[in-house]
Each structure stands twice: as C-alpha cells, then as structure tokens.
Backbone as a ProteinNet text record, in pm:
[ID]
protein_1_A
[PRIMARY]
XXXXXXXXXXXXXXXXXXXXXXXXXXXXXXXXXXXXXXXXXXXXXXXXXXXXXXXXXXXXXXXXXXXXXXXXXXXXXXXXXXXXXXXXXXXXXXXXXXXXXXXXXXXXXXXXXXXXXXXXXXXXXXXXXXXXXXXXXXXXXXXXXXXXXXXXXXXXXXXXXXXXXXXXXXXXXXXX
[TERTIARY]
-1057.6	-952.9	-1013.6	-973.6	-1019.1	-924.9	-948.8	-859.4	-836	-942.3	-917.4	-826.5	-850	-769.9	-624.9	-604.8	-468.1	-395.9	-463.2	-399.4	-363.4	-454.6	-428.1	-304.6	-293.7	-179.7	-47.8	-45.1	79	112	11.9	36.3	84.1	27.4	72.9	219.5	258	398.3	488	453.6	539.1	548.1	435.1	436.4	509.4	493.4	565.8	715.2	756.5	898.6	949.5	862.8	903	895.3	818.3	805.6	662.4	647.1	512.2	463.2	332.6	273.2	156.3	140.7	28.2	-32.1	-159.7	-230.4	-222.2	-185.3	-176.6	-257.2	-238.3	-308.2	-457.7	-533.4	-678.2	-746.6	-701.6	-763.2	-726.2	-605.3	-566.9	-656	-683.9	-775.5	-915.5	-958.9	-1091.5	-1107.9	-999.6	-1004.6	-1040.9	-1016.4	-1050.2	-1177.9	-1253.6	-1380	-1365.9	-1248.9	-1223	-1220.3	-1335.6	-1344.5	-1325.2	-1252.5	-1236.3	-1210.4	-1228.7	-1206.2	-1059.8	-1036.7	-900.1	-903.9	-803.2	-800.6	-677.1	-595	-476.1	-465.5	-380.2	-354.1	-219.8	-221.5	-99.1	-58.4	65.5	115.2	242.7	272.8	397.4	461.6	593	667.6	811.7	890.5	1031.7	1111.7	1213.8	1299.3	1366.3	1398.8	1466.9	1379.2	1248.8	1157.2	1157.5	1211	1194	1240.6	1364.2	1407	1316.4	1284.2	1200.3	1058.2	1004.5	867.7	858	952.6	951.2	958.4	1044.7	1056	925.6	865.2	738.2	628.7	620	517.1	539.6	663.7	692.6	655	685.4	644.7	493	423.8	277.7	212	293.1	238.2	233	289.4	292.3	414.4	395.4	506.2	550.8	680.5	733.8	741.7	666	667.9	781.3	810.9	914.2	963.4	1094.8	1153.4	1265.5	1254.4	1360.2	1377	1469.6	1498	1374	1288.6	1175.1	1040.1	1032.5	901.9	912.5	800.6	787.9	642	620.9	486.4	476.4	364.7	346.8	205.7	193	60.9	47.2	-72.4	-104.6	-196.1	-183.5	-268.8	-414.3	-440	-576.5	-630.9	-745.3	-805.5	-834.3	-864.8	-894.1	-770.3	-652.7	-526.2	-473.7	-505.2	-480.7	-339	-329.9	-201.5	-169.8	-41.5	7.6	121.7	112.8	220.5	271.5	403.9	462.9	559.5	546	638.7	727.8	859.5	956.7	1022.3	1026	1081.2	1199.4	1286.4	1405.4	1364.7	1455.8	1420.6	1364.5	1421.6	1372.9	1230.5	1204.5	1069.4	972.2	1013.3	926.7	891	988.1	962.1	855.5	866.9	768.2	630.4	627.3	498.8	426.6	496.9	429.9	399.3	477.8	449.2	312.7	281.7	158.8	42.8	68.5	-37.6	-139.4	-260.6	-368.9	-441.3	-497.2	-580.2	-712	-727.8	-842.3	-927.4	-879.2	-949.3	-970.5	-1096.9	-1128.3	-1113	-1024.9	-1006.4	-1021.9	-1144	-1171.4	-1148.3	-1071.5	-1051	-951.2	-889.4	-784.1	-827.1	-767.1	-773.4	-639.3	-640.5	-516.7	-472.2	-342.2	-285.4	-291.2	-317.2	-319.1	-240	-146.9	-71.1	-160.9	-108.7	-177.1	-202.2	-303.8	-330.4	-207.6	-129.3	-10.8	90.5	103.7	197.8	145.5	14.2	-42.6	-17.2	-34.9	-9.6	136.7	227.3	370.2	401	338.2	359.5	303.7	190.9	131.4	221.8	279.5	370.8	491.3	548.4	664	626.6	507	462.3	449.4	395.1	382.4	519.5	612.2	747.6	814.4	796.5	861.1	791.7	660.4	584.2	478.2	513.2	419.2	286.4	278.2	150	46.1	90.8	0.2	-55.7	-10	-36.2	-184.5	-269.1	-410.3	-477.5	-458.2	-520.1	-463.4	-331.8	-271.2	-311.3	-322.6	-368	-511.8	-595.9	-733.7	-735.5	-650.3	-642.4	-593.3	-492.4	-438.7	-542.3	-616	-722.7	-820.6	-858.9	-947.5	-885.1	-757.5	-688	-681.1	-660.4	-652.6	-787.2	-895.1	-1028.9	-1059.3	-982.8	-1006.4	-967.1	-1049.5	-1018.1	-889.8	-850.3	-731	-600.4	-607.2	-485.5	-411.4	-282	-194.3	-148.9	-210	-181.9	-38.2	18.1	156.5	254.2	226.5	311.6	302.6	182.2	165.4	236.6	224.7	294.6	444.9	499.9	644.8	686.7	601.1	633.6	637.2	543.6	543.6	669	703.5	822.2	948.6	964.6	1083.6	1093.5	978.9	976.8	986.8	989.8	994.4	861.5	751.9	618.5	525.4	580.9	499.1	383.5	404.7	297.7	177.8	202.9	92.6	15.2	85.8	17.7	-71.6	-17.6	-95.7	-218.7	-204	-316.3	-424.8	-384.4	-482.3	-552.2	-476.3	-537	-640	-609.1	-704.2	-834.6	-827.1	-947.2	-1032.9	-979.2	-1055.6	-1158.2
-1896.3	-1816.5	-1731.8	-1608.4	-1517.2	-1532.4	-1634.5	-1666.3	-1547.6	-1476.9	-1364.6	-1256.1	-1219.1	-1111.5	-1154.9	-1275.9	-1323.8	-1340.2	-1397.9	-1412.1	-1276	-1180.1	-1047.1	-985.3	-998.3	-941.2	-1006.4	-1138.5	-1209.3	-1192.1	-1202.8	-1185.6	-1044.2	-944.5	-806.6	-792.6	-852.4	-846.1	-914.5	-1037.9	-1112.8	-1044.7	-1007.3	-943	-809.4	-736.8	-610.7	-630.2	-749.8	-784.7	-851.8	-862.1	-921.2	-1072.4	-1133	-1278.3	-1320	-1417.2	-1467.3	-1554.6	-1573.6	-1658.9	-1733.9	-1859.3	-1941.1	-2010.9	-2042.3	-2115.9	-2263.6	-2343.9	-2489.1	-2552.7	-2679.5	-2745.6	-2751.7	-2747	-2760.1	-2655.7	-2530.9	-2427	-2444	-2492.4	-2521	-2629.3	-2732.5	-2837.4	-2781.2	-2693.3	-2631.9	-2559.1	-2499.4	-2427.5	-2521.4	-2650.1	-2749.4	-2825.1	-2773.7	-2835.7	-2953.9	-2968	-3079.4	-3025.8	-3011	-2949.1	-3050.6	-3008.2	-3083	-2979.6	-3020.2	-2928.2	-2887.3	-2758.8	-2708.7	-2593.5	-2588.3	-2487.9	-2400.1	-2419.4	-2337.2	-2288.1	-2189.8	-2133.4	-2187.3	-2266.2	-2324.7	-2244.1	-2197.3	-2113.3	-2170.6	-2130.5	-2166.8	-2040.2	-2028.1	-1914.9	-1958.4	-1866.6	-1894.2	-1905.2	-1990.2	-2009.7	-1879.9	-1795	-1670	-1576.1	-1600.4	-1516.4	-1552	-1668.8	-1720.2	-1626.3	-1576.5	-1494	-1372.4	-1302	-1182.8	-1219.8	-1328.9	-1368.8	-1412.4	-1492.5	-1536.5	-1415.1	-1319.9	-1197.8	-1118.1	-1106.4	-1034.3	-1099.6	-1231.4	-1300.5	-1284.8	-1289.9	-1268.6	-1127	-1028.1	-889.1	-875.1	-961.8	-958.2	-1039.3	-1091.3	-1162.6	-1313.4	-1368	-1513.7	-1571.2	-1687.1	-1761.1	-1865.5	-1873.1	-1974.8	-2106.8	-2205.6	-2337.7	-2423	-2403.1	-2481.7	-2401.3	-2398.9	-2336.6	-2427.8	-2472.9	-2551.1	-2497.1	-2553.3	-2501.8	-2499.3	-2599.5	-2607.5	-2573.2	-2551.3	-2531.5	-2437.1	-2372.7	-2304.1	-2309.8	-2315.9	-2322.8	-2213.5	-2140.4	-2024.8	-2025.1	-1985.5	-1978.8	-1845.9	-1790	-1664.2	-1695.6	-1621.6	-1648.8	-1613.2	-1528.2	-1493	-1595.6	-1653	-1753.6	-1697	-1569.3	-1510.9	-1502.4	-1506.5	-1502.4	-1643.3	-1737.1	-1879.2	-1923	-2029.8	-2094.1	-2078.8	-2053.9	-2043.4	-2142.9	-2225.3	-2315.9	-2272.4	-2264.5	-2216.8	-2321	-2347.9	-2433.2	-2339.9	-2360.9	-2279.1	-2366.2	-2317.7	-2396.9	-2326	-2407.9	-2355.5	-2278.4	-2199.9	-2115.2	-2191.9	-2307.4	-2383.3	-2433.1	-2484.1	-2530.7	-2414.3	-2303.3	-2184.3	-2139.4	-2139.9	-2096.3	-2184.3	-2316.2	-2409.9	-2392.2	-2389.3	-2384	-2252.3	-2140.5	-2011.4	-1982.7	-2036.2	-2019.4	-2079.9	-2193.9	-2266.3	-2239.3	-2170.1	-2142.5	-2045.3	-2058.5	-1970.7	-1911.2	-1790.3	-1727.9	-1804.3	-1890.4	-1981	-1970.1	-1896.5	-1897.7	-1755.3	-1717.2	-1584.5	-1587.3	-1502.4	-1485	-1337	-1298.9	-1157.6	-1079.2	-970.5	-885	-942.2	-1054	-1110.6	-1239.7	-1262.4	-1391.1	-1457.9	-1564.9	-1632.6	-1727.1	-1727.3	-1825.8	-1963.3	-2064.4	-2203.2	-2285.2	-2368.1	-2452.3	-2551.4	-2603.7	-2709.3	-2828.3	-2910.6	-3029.3	-3119.6	-3131.7	-3216.3	-3164.5	-3033	-2975.8	-2990.6	-2978.8	-3004.9	-3150.4	-3240.5	-3382.2	-3404.9	-3338.8	-3354.3	-3314.6	-3207.1	-3164.2	-3267.9	-3327	-3430.5	-3554	-3591.4	-3706	-3678.6	-3559.7	-3524.1	-3527.4	-3478	-3479.2	-3622.5	-3712	-3852.7	-3915	-3883	-3938.1	-3889.3	-3760.1	-3700.4	-3735.4	-3761.1	-3789.4	-3895.1	-4021.2	-4129.3	-4124.7	-4053.8	-4045.2	-3968.5	-3894.5	-3817.3	-3899	-4020.7	-4097.2	-4109.1	-4146.8	-4167.5	-4040.4	-3928.4	-3802.6	-3757.5	-3766.9	-3721.1	-3809.6	-3940	-4028.1	-3995.4	-3963.1	-3924.4	-3795.9	-3700.7	-3575.2	-3600.6	-3684.2	-3715.2	-3790.8	-3878.1	-3949.3	-3849.1	-3747.8	-3643.9	-3569.3	-3536.1	-3465.7	-3551.4	-3682.3	-3771.2	-3789.3	-3761	-3770.1	-3649.5	-3542.1	-3423.8	-3453.1	-3415.2	-3448.1	-3382.7	-3269	-3199.9	-3252.3	-3343	-3392	-3491.4	-3467.5	-3557.3	-3668.4	-3783.2	-3894.5	-3944.6	-3940.2	-3986.5	-3893.8	-3765.5	-3672.7	-3702.5	-3726.3	-3758.6	-3889.8	-3987.3	-4114.9	-4091.2	-4001.7	-3976.4	-3922.1	-3844.4	-3792.5	-3906.6	-3998.8	-4115.9	-4200.6	-4220.6	-4301.8	-4239.8	-4108.9	-4040.4	-4051.4	-4058.9	-4068.8	-4213.7	-4306.8	-4447.7	-4497.6	-4437.4	-4471.7	-4520.7	-4587.2	-4635.3	-4722.2	-4799.3	-4886.3	-4804.3	-4687.7	-4601.4	-4546.5	-4511	-4463.3	-4573.6	-4693.1	-4806.2	-4830.5	-4816.2	-4833	-4729.2	-4606.8	-4501.2	-4531.5	-4570.7	-4600.7	-4712.6	-4814	-4924.8	-4876.6	-4772.9	-4723.1	-4633.3	-4592.4	-4499.7	-4572
3179	3118.9	3008.2	3002.4	2897.4	2778.1	2695.8	2584.7	2490.6	2446.6	2354.5	2413.8	2538.6	2599.6	2618.5	2666	2688.8	2555.9	2456.5	2325.7	2268.3	2276.5	2222	2287.4	2417.6	2490	2447.4	2444.7	2410.8	2262.5	2175.8	2032	2000.9	2067.1	2045.8	2083.2	2196.1	2237.2	2134.6	2097.5	2005.1	1868.9	1813.8	1682.6	1687.7	1798.7	1815.5	1826.6	1865.8	1875.7	1748.6	1647.8	1520.9	1514.6	1604.3	1608.2	1575.5	1486.9	1458.1	1573.1	1576.9	1680.4	1619.3	1660.4	1616.1	1736.7	1725.9	1829.8	1796	1895.8	1879.7	1993	2018.1	2128.1	2105.2	2214.2	2208.7	2122.7	2129.9	2046.8	1900.2	1873.6	1736.2	1676.2	1755.1	1710.6	1687.1	1775.9	1764.6	1630.9	1583	1455.1	1339.7	1357.6	1255.8	1289.7	1385.8	1422.4	1515.9	1577.4	1668.9	1811.2	1869.9	2001	2112.7	2211.8	2336.6	2444.9	2567.7	2679.1	2683.4	2698.4	2714.4	2813.4	2896.4	3001.9	2996.7	2891.3	2877.3	2733.8	2715.7	2583.6	2538.1	2431.3	2376.6	2253.5	2254.8	2146.8	2088.4	1965.9	1900	1846.7	1866.4	1812.5	1788.3	1740.6	1712	1841.3	1838.6	1955.6	1999.3	1904.5	1940	2022.3	2026.4	2104.7	2252.4	2287.9	2423.2	2534.6	2534.3	2648.6	2672.3	2565.2	2579.7	2620.7	2565.8	2599.7	2745	2791.1	2930.9	3023.5	2993.4	3075.3	3071.3	2953.5	2939.8	3024.2	3016.9	3094	3243.8	3286.8	3429.3	3472.4	3389.7	3421.3	3425.7	3350.5	3343.8	3455.3	3547.9	3663	3649.1	3542.5	3525.2	3595.2	3655.7	3714.3	3612.6	3588.3	3497.6	3573.4	3526.7	3589.1	3534.4	3407.2	3339.2	3219.6	3200.6	3082.7	3034.1	2909.2	2845.5	2704	2630.3	2496.2	2406.5	2416.7	2325.8	2382.7	2514.2	2577.8	2696.5	2725.8	2855.3	2896.8	3027	3084.8	3190.1	3187.1	3274.8	3330.8	3456.2	3517.9	3591.3	3582.7	3650.9	3768.3	3876	3993.3	3966.6	3868.1	3831	3731.9	3762.8	3675.2	3535.7	3526	3394.9	3307	3367.1	3291.7	3266.3	3354.4	3334.5	3309.4	3230.2	3200.7	3052.3	3025	2887.7	2871.5	2768.9	2732	2595.2	2581.3	2456.4	2401.9	2272.2	2198.8	2117.3	2127.3	2054.6	1948.3	1824.3	1714.9	1649.6	1591.1	1524.4	1398.5	1342	1226.2	1106.1	1073.3	957.6	980.5	1099.6	1131.7	1134.1	1193.8	1198.1	1056.9	968.2	830.5	766.5	781.3	723.7	787.4	919.5	989.4	960.6	970.8	951.7	805.4	713.1	569.7	537	598.6	566.9	661.9	773.4	871.5	812.3	857.2	811.1	931.2	908.9	1012.1	1012.7	1110.9	1113.8	1239	1339.2	1466.6	1515.4	1532.9	1585.3	1736.8	1786.2	1930.7	1959.8	1993.6	2016.8	1888.9	1898.3	1780.6	1680.3	1711.3	1626.3	1558	1444.2	1377.1	1402.1	1479.7	1516.2	1405	1380.3	1289.4	1354.5	1272.9	1318.2	1216.8	1262.9	1169.9	1096.2	986	911.5	1002.9	970.9	1052.5	1067.7	962.1	966.9	1069.1	1078.1	1174.8	1317.1	1335.4	1468.4	1507.6	1412.1	1439.9	1475.2	1405.8	1435.2	1579.1	1627.5	1766.5	1863.6	1828.7	1913.2	1918.3	1805.3	1801.3	1890.2	1879.4	1963	2110.7	2142.9	2282.7	2334.2	2252.8	2292.2	2314.1	2227	2237.9	2367.1	2397.6	2514.9	2646.1	2641.1	2761.9	2731.2	2744.7	2710.4	2785.4	2897.7	2968.8	2886.8	2784.6	2699.5	2582.9	2566.8	2445.2	2411.5	2504.1	2470.8	2420.8	2490.3	2447.1	2313.1	2296.9	2172.4	2055.1	2078.2	1970.4	1930	2026.6	1994	1912	1948.5	1873.3	1730.6	1716	1583	1500.3	1565	1495.6	1433.2	1511	1458.5	1341.8	1353.1	1244.7	1118.9	1134.6	1018.8	949.9	1018.8	958.1	868.4	883.8	801.2	656.9	560.3	420.9	370	427.1	378	437	532.8	598.7	510.6	494	419.4	513.6	500.9	592	580.1	461.2	444.5	516.1	515.7	590	739.6	788	930.2	962.4	874.2	894.1	911	831	837.9	974.1	1038.9	1172.4	1274.2	1262	1350.4	1326.7	1200.4	1168.3	1226.5	1208.7	1261.7	1412.8	1479.7	1626.2	1673.9	1581.7	1620.5	1675.6	1630.6	1681.8	1571.1	1471	1358.3	1403.7	1509.3	1559.3	1606.4	1662.4	1708.3	1588.9	1481.9	1361.6	1305.6	1296.6	1245.7	1333.2	1463.3	1554.6	1527.6	1505.2	1474.6	1342.4	1240.2	1110.8	1120.4	1198.2	1215.5	1278.5	1358.6	1427.2	1338.4	1224.4	1138	1056.5
[MASK]
++++++++++++++++++++++++++++++++++++++++++++++++++++++++++++++++++++++++++++++++++++++++++++++++++++++++++++++++++++++++++++++++++++++++++++++++++++++++++++++++++++++++++++++++

C-alpha cells in the first residue's frame, strides 16, 4: 500500500471538507517508535464526516466492507490503494483528541496528526471490548504504549476500568 499517497488523498478531502484527521492503528504506534507490521491505513475523524467520506471513498474506487456509527472499513482492488479503516468519534471526543494530537508522522509531503498515547490506548481498549479476538495484539500494543515515559498510566487504567477490563490492565502491568 502506498501509505503517503493514500493518506494525502483522504486527508486532503477531509481537511477540504472542514474535518480533522489523525492516523491511528499501526502507523499511529509507529509514530511513537512502536513498529509492527501493518497493511492498512487506520484513520480517526469526526462522526459528522462519515457520509461524505464514505461517498468519496466509493467514488475513488473503494468498496465499503462495513459501515456503522463508529467505524467504516474500505478496500480497493488495487494493492497500492489497499485498505482503509476509519474510526468516527463524537464532537466531545474529537475536541479532546484533536486538541492534544501532534504532527508526529511524516507521510510523504504531509505531517500526519497522531493522538496521544493514552488516546491510542483507549481505542485499543474499545477494540478489545468490542472484539475479544483482538485482545492479544491490542494488549501487546498497549504494553508498548505504557512503556513510553510520557504515557499517563492512570489515564489508561481509567479506560480499562470503564470497559470492565481492569483485569487486563493488571495483566499488562505485571508484564512490564
């Protein structure tokens, strides 16, 4: 997948429509020095962007695999265009995440915004809660985020508590 070209295209559309965009998932982790294999582009934007973004991606040759209130997944038949997964957040969450996000990842001509480690961890916790088959990979990713000196461990703990997964947080802490 040509990550810089695809990101530039989607970010240009979103920003031109007045919506912020941040890189999450594997590339978001990479921005913090936590590299792992990733084959898709994971993005975060405001929920209000969803209808226009889904239509834009379909016009651009992407097939929508799944669309729900908080997520959409799209795949292009061309390997260079690959797969895009989008997380959509409510206005209050968007305000918090984008207020604290920093341009941390160079993707071609752009510096992509990346949420704070705590916000990346919160998305991983939600993913584990929604799809337990993701637990091992997401726990490994959170473990890496918790090793970063700038990560607020108590904030991350609160996300686990809200999801009813305190035992998983304790398990990660024991492994550190």
